[in-house]
C-alpha positions as CSV (number, residue, x, y, z in Angstrom):
1,X,333.2,152.3,59.8
2,X,336.0,154.3,61.5
3,X,336.9,153.1,64.9
4,X,337.9,156.6,66.0
5,X,335.7,159.5,66.8
6,X,335.8,162.4,64.3
7,X,337.5,164.6,66.8
8,X,340.2,162.1,67.5
9,X,340.7,161.4,63.8
10,X,341.0,165.1,63.2
11,X,343.6,165.4,65.9
12,X,345.5,162.5,64.5
13,X,345.5,163.8,61.0
14,X,346.7,167.2,62.2
15,X,349.9,165.5,63.4
16,X,350.8,164.4,59.9
17,X,353.8,166.5,58.8
18,X,354.8,167.5,55.3
19,X,358.4,168.4,56.0
20,X,361.2,166.8,58.1
21,X,359.4,163.5,58.1
22,X,361.3,160.4,59.3
23,X,361.9,159.0,55.8
24,X,363.1,162.4,54.6
25,X,365.5,162.7,57.6
26,X,366.9,159.2,56.7
27,X,367.6,160.3,53.2
28,X,369.2,163.5,54.3
29,X,371.4,161.7,56.8
30,X,372.7,159.2,54.2
31,X,373.2,161.9,51.6
32,X,375.2,164.0,54.1
33,X,377.3,161.1,55.2
34,X,378.2,160.4,51.6
35,X,379.6,164.0,51.4
36,X,376.8,165.4,49.2
37,X,375.5,168.8,50.1
38,X,372.0,169.8,49.3
39,X,369.3,172.5,49.7
40,X,365.9,171.7,51.3
41,X,362.4,172.5,50.0
42,X,363.4,175.2,47.5
43,X,360.4,177.4,47.0
44,X,361.6,178.6,43.6
45,X,361.3,175.1,42.1
46,X,358.1,173.4,41.1
47,X,356.8,171.1,43.8
48,X,359.4,172.3,46.4
49,X,361.6,169.1,46.2
50,X,362.6,167.7,49.5
51,X,366.3,167.7,48.6
52,X,368.0,169.6,45.8
53,X,371.5,169.2,44.6
54,X,372.0,172.4,42.5
55,X,375.4,171.6,41.1
56,X,374.2,168.3,39.7
57,X,370.7,169.7,38.9
58,X,369.1,166.7,40.7
59,X,365.9,167.0,42.7
60,X,364.7,164.3,45.0
61,X,361.2,163.8,46.4
62,X,360.8,161.6,49.4
63,X,357.2,160.4,49.1
64,X,355.1,158.7,51.7
65,X,353.7,155.4,50.3
66,X,350.2,156.1,51.7
67,X,349.8,159.7,50.6
68,X,351.4,159.5,47.2
69,X,350.1,156.0,46.3
70,X,353.2,153.8,45.9
71,X,352.0,151.1,43.5
72,X,352.2,147.6,44.9
73,X,353.1,148.8,48.4
74,X,351.0,147.5,51.3
75,X,351.1,150.9,52.9
76,X,349.1,152.4,49.9
77,X,345.8,151.0,51.1
78,X,342.5,152.9,50.7
79,X,340.7,153.8,53.9
80,X,337.3,152.0,54.3
81,X,335.3,155.1,55.3
82,X,334.7,158.1,53.0
83,X,336.3,156.2,50.1
84,X,335.1,158.8,47.5
85,X,336.9,161.6,49.4
86,X,340.1,159.6,49.7
87,X,340.1,158.5,46.1
88,X,339.8,162.1,45.0
89,X,342.5,163.2,47.5
90,X,345.0,160.6,46.4
91,X,344.3,161.2,42.7
92,X,345.0,165.0,43.1
93,X,348.2,164.2,45.0
94,X,349.4,161.9,42.2
95,X,348.4,164.5,39.6
96,X,350.3,167.3,41.4
97,X,353.4,165.0,41.7
98,X,353.3,164.4,37.9
99,X,353.0,168.1,37.1
100,X,355.8,169.0,39.5
101,X,358.1,166.4,38.0
102,X,357.3,167.4,34.4
103,X,357.9,171.1,35.2
104,X,361.3,170.3,36.8
105,X,362.3,168.1,33.8
106,X,361.4,171.0,31.5
107,X,363.7,173.2,33.5
108,X,366.6,170.7,32.9
109,X,366.5,169.0,36.3
110,X,366.8,165.2,36.9
111,X,364.0,164.1,39.2
112,X,364.0,161.1,41.4
113,X,361.4,159.7,43.8
114,X,362.4,157.8,46.9
115,X,359.5,156.0,48.6
116,X,359.1,155.8,52.3
117,X,359.4,152.0,52.3
118,X,362.7,152.3,50.4
119,X,364.3,154.3,53.3
120,X,364.2,151.5,55.8
121,X,367.3,149.7,54.6
122,X,370.2,152.1,55.0
123,X,372.7,150.1,53.0
124,X,370.4,150.0,50.0
125,X,369.5,153.7,50.4
126,X,373.2,154.6,50.5
127,X,374.0,152.6,47.3
128,X,371.0,154.2,45.5
129,X,371.9,157.7,46.5
130,X,375.5,157.2,45.5
131,X,374.4,155.9,42.0
132,X,371.9,158.8,41.6
133,X,374.4,161.5,42.5
134,X,377.6,160.3,40.9
């Protein structure tokens, strides 16, 4: 059973952002500090990757562990109420992610996913981005 009223839950969920999230801002900050320049949310590319590096043909998606189902992550739990709805919602998110990635690869792009939980350690994130982009 949900501890929040449906009105409060609705208000809370309306605050969930799709762009400029904290994990995305962390990745952008590190990439910029490494000297890499990028484009954001390119509408002409499948899935509108969070960061695009056109010269390198690299697209990066910064996925939230809960919404995109990071396997093995404690944040990827299933809510206890309306489980059928959430199961379908998460399955469609994962399917859309796979389609977007496949379309980008077909266009000749290298695609990388950085999970929300992987953005917490700045040193590891810095090393990973450096390896991805050089």
